[in-house]
C-alpha positions in Angstrom: -27.2 -1.3 13.8 -24.8 -4.6 15.1 -24.7 -7.2 12.9 -22.9 -10.7 13.5 -20.5 -11.9 11.3 -18.3 -15.1 10.6 -15.8 -12.8 8.9 -15.5 -10.1 11.1 -17.0 -10.4 14.4 -19.4 -7.8 15.7 -19.7 -5.2 12.9 -21.9 -1.5 13.1 -23.1 -0.6 9.9 -25.1 2.0 9.0 -28.4 0.5 8.3 -28.5 3.3 5.6 -25.6 1.6 3.9 -27.0 -2.0 3.5 -27.2 -2.6 -0.3 -31.3 -5.0 -1.1 -31.0 -7.2 -3.5 -35.0 -8.1 -3.4 -34.9 -11.1 -5.0 -31.7 -12.3 -2.8 -28.1 -13.5 -4.5 -28.7 -17.6 -6.6 -28.4 -20.0 -4.3 -28.8 -17.9 -2.0 -32.1 -16.0 -2.7 -32.7 -15.3 1.4 -30.1 -13.3 2.4 -31.3 -9.8 0.4 -29.7 -7.3 2.7 -25.4 -6.7 2.4 -22.9 -4.9 3.7 -20.0 -3.7 1.8 -17.0 -4.7 3.8 -12.9 -3.5 2.1 -9.9 -3.0 2.6 -8.1 0.5 1.5 -4.8 -0.4 -0.2 -1.6 2.0 -0.4 -3.1 4.9 -2.7 -6.1 4.8 -0.4 -8.7 3.1 -2.7 -10.2 -0.1 -1.9 -8.3 -3.5 -2.8 -11.2 -5.8 -2.4 -14.6 -6.4 -1.4 -16.8 -8.4 0.7 -20.2 -8.7 0.1 -21.3 -9.4 3.9 -24.9 -11.2 4.3 -26.8 -9.0 6.9 -29.2 -12.3 7.3 -27.3 -14.7 7.6 -23.7 -14.3 9.2 -21.7 -17.4 7.9 -22.6 -16.1 4.3 -20.2 -13.6 2.6 -18.5 -13.0 -1.0 -15.5 -11.6 -3.5 -16.5 -9.5 -5.4 -14.8 -6.6 -7.8 -14.6 -4.5 -10.0 -14.5 -6.1 -13.7 -12.6 -2.9 -14.4 -9.9 -4.4 -12.3 -9.5 -7.4 -14.6 -9.3 -5.6 -17.6 -12.8 -5.0 -19.2 -15.9 -3.4 -18.8 -19.8 -4.3 -19.5 -22.2 -3.0 -21.0 -25.4 -4.1 -19.7 -29.2 -4.1 -21.1 -31.8 -4.1 -18.3 -35.8 -5.4 -19.3 -37.7 -3.2 -17.8 -38.6 -5.6 -14.9 -34.6 -5.3 -13.9 -34.7 -1.2 -14.0 -38.0 -1.2 -12.0 -36.4 -3.3 -9.8 -33.3 -1.2 -9.5 -35.6 2.2 -8.9 -34.3 3.3 -12.4 -30.9 4.1 -12.1 -29.4 6.9 -14.3 -25.7 5.6 -15.3 -23.1 7.2 -13.0 -25.0 5.4 -9.7 -24.9 1.4 -11.4 -22.3 0.0 -10.6 -21.4 -3.9 -11.6 -19.1 -6.3 -9.8 -18.5 -9.7 -10.3 -18.3 -12.5 -7.6 -15.4 -14.3 -6.9 -14.5 -17.9 -5.9 -11.7 -20.2 -4.8 -11.8 -23.2 -6.5 -9.1 -25.3 -4.1 -10.2 -29.0 -5.7 -7.4 -27.8 -8.1 -3.3 -29.0 -7.0 -3.1 -25.0 -6.9 -6.0 -23.0 -6.2 -7.8 -20.9 -8.9 -9.6 -17.8 -8.2 -12.5 -16.9 -11.1 -14.5 -14.4 -11.6 -18.3 -15.1 -12.4 -18.6 -12.5 -15.9 -22.1 -14.5 -16.3 -23.7 -13.6 -13.7 -22.6 -9.9 -12.3 -23.9 -7.8 -10.2 -25.7 -4.7 -10.6 -26.2 -1.9 -7.8 -28.0 1.0 -7.7 -25.3 2.9 -5.2 -28.2 5.4 -4.6 -30.8 4.0 -3.9 -28.5 0.9 -2.3 -30.6 -1.5 -4.2 -29.5 -4.4 -6.5 -29.4 -7.7 -8.4 -27.7 -10.3 -10.2 -28.4 -10.9 -13.8 -27.8 -14.6 -14.8 -27.0 -14.6 -18.7 -27.7 -17.9 -20.0 -25.2 -17.3 -23.1 -23.0 -14.2 -22.6 -23.5 -11.7 -25.0 -22.7 -8.2 -23.4 -20.3 -6.2 -25.0 -17.2 -6.3 -23.2 -14.0 -4.4 -24.0 -10.7 -6.3 -22.6 -7.9 -3.7 -22.3 -4.2 -4.9 -23.0 -3.5 -7.1 -19.9 0.3 -7.4 -21.0 3.5 -6.1 -19.7 6.0 -4.4 -21.6 9.3 -5.5 -20.4 
C-alpha cells in the first residue's frame, strides 16, 4: 500500500508491517496505524526510529530504545493492557520512548518521555502508550560515564 508522509514523501508499505495503536497516542487519539521507519548505522543496526502515522501524513514522532540511554523498564501491565496487546510473551515486547526537541530554549534540547513509554507487541504488531501518573517502574541505570 502507498502511504503519503510529510517527512519521507510517498512510501510503499507492506500492510502486514503496520503497527496498530487501538487507543492512539496521547494527544493524537485519531492516529491508530503507524509504520516504523529507521536509518541504519555503520554497524548495520538501527540508528534512529521514526514512528510515522499512516492515518495522518503530517504526524510522526522519533522514538528510541531506552537501553540506548542506559536504562531498562520493568512495567506491570493491567489485565486490559495485556488483553489489548494480545497477551504477549516477554521476548515479543518492545518498550520505546518518544523523543522530543524543545526549541524554546537558547540551545535546543532533546528529551525522552519516560512517563509515557510505548509498549509494542512486535509479533502481533499492536501497541499502547502506557501513561504513568507517577513514575514507579523499576528503572535500572547503567554507568554512562566514559573512562578517560
